[in-house]
C-alpha positions, 0 to 999 in steps of 0.5 A, spaced: 132 684 250 128 677 247 130 674 240 126 675 235 123 670 232 122 674 224 117 671 219 117 673 212 117 682 211 118 683 218 122 688 221 127 690 226 131 696 229 137 693 231 138 697 238 141 696 245 137 694 250 136 701 252 136 705 246 144 705 244 146 703 237 149 696 235 156 696 234 158 689 232 153 684 230 154 677 226 150 673 221 150 666 223 147 662 217 146 655 219 143 648 214 143 641 214 142 636 209 136 632 209 137 625 211 138 619 209 131 615 208 131 607 209 138 606 211 144 603 205 138 600 201 136 607 201 141 611 199 143 606 194 136 609 190 138 616 192 134 617 197 136 623 201 143 626 204 150 627 203 153 633 203 150 640 201 154 646 199 151 652 200 154 660 201 152 665 205 155 672 202 153 679 204 152 684 198 153 692 200 149 697 195 149 704 196 141 708 197 140 708 189 141 699 189 147 700 185 153 694 187 159 695 191 163 689 194 161 684 196 163 679 202 163 671 200 168 665 200 171 668 194 172 675 197 173 674 204 174 680 206 171 687 204 174 693 201 174 697 206 175 690 212 168 692 216 165 686 214 168 678 215 167 672 212 169 665 216 170 661 211 167 656 207 163 650 209 163 645 204 158 640 207 152 644 213 154 638 218 153 640 225 150 645 229 149 652 230 152 656 225 156 654 219 158 660 216 158 666 219 159 673 216 162 679 222 159 686 220 162 692 224 156 697 223 161 703 225 166 702 219 161 701 214 163 706 209 157 712 209 155 711 202 153 704 203 145 703 204 144 697 204 147 689 206 144 683 204 145 677 206 144 671 202 145 664 201 146 661 195 147 653 192 155 654 189 154 646 186 146 648 184 143 644 190 136 644 190 132 647 198 129 641 197 136 637 200 136 641 205 133 642 212 134 647 218 136 652 215 136 658 217 140 665 220 140 669 226 143 675 228 147 677 234 150 682 238 157 681 236 159 686 243 155 680 247 153 674 244 147 675 244 141 673 240 137 678 236 132 675 231 131 669 228 129 667 222 127 660 220 127 658 212 122 652 211 121 652 204 123 647 200 123 648 192 127 647 187 130 654 188 139 655 190 138 661 192 135 665 197 135 672 200 135 672 207 135 679 210 137 686 208 141 691 214 139 698 211 141 704 214 135 708 217 138 715 219 144 713 224 141 708 225 140 701 223 134 697 221 134 689 219 128 686 214 127 678 214 126 677 205 126 669 205 126 670 198 126 663 193 131 666 187 136 662 183 143 664 183 151 659 185 154 665 187 152 671 190 151 676 183 146 672 181 143 674 186 142 682 184 135 681 181 132 678 187 136 683 192 134 689 188 126 686 188 127 685 196 129 692 199 
């Protein structure tokens, strides 16, 4: 399956090539701090750069959009152990995924209807200080990238609802959201998550 580059609001059904349902996926989230401008002199005058501490989270909701559980840097595993977080990345430095959320779709409790993937700035840094932000969905059984969503919107927001995976009968469907909002921790994102489902 070729990776789909998603735009806001676009949906894809989560199936393997040949039509079988996905069983294990991971949502990789990556970002970089905006590069410093003007060398040492520019940095002394506040010309960008520095570490960016964004936090990836997964909010688990039922069909009535009630929050059931949250996986984030203070709780690295869902109560049922079906979702795991790779741990906190405090800088955004390096290429590839900075934080990863692993999901075993076969173990998600039947009462969970939606998985909302969000990113927020714990220190209150805005997305004006972030570049190359993305989320990507990977089939964790064969390391195949299924979909990628680039977050190109700069702004004074401190959080983004990246994507939502929802039950669609016996399978799952992913919707790219990319909705900017305010938030320092995962629970702050609930109004935007509810609006996006």
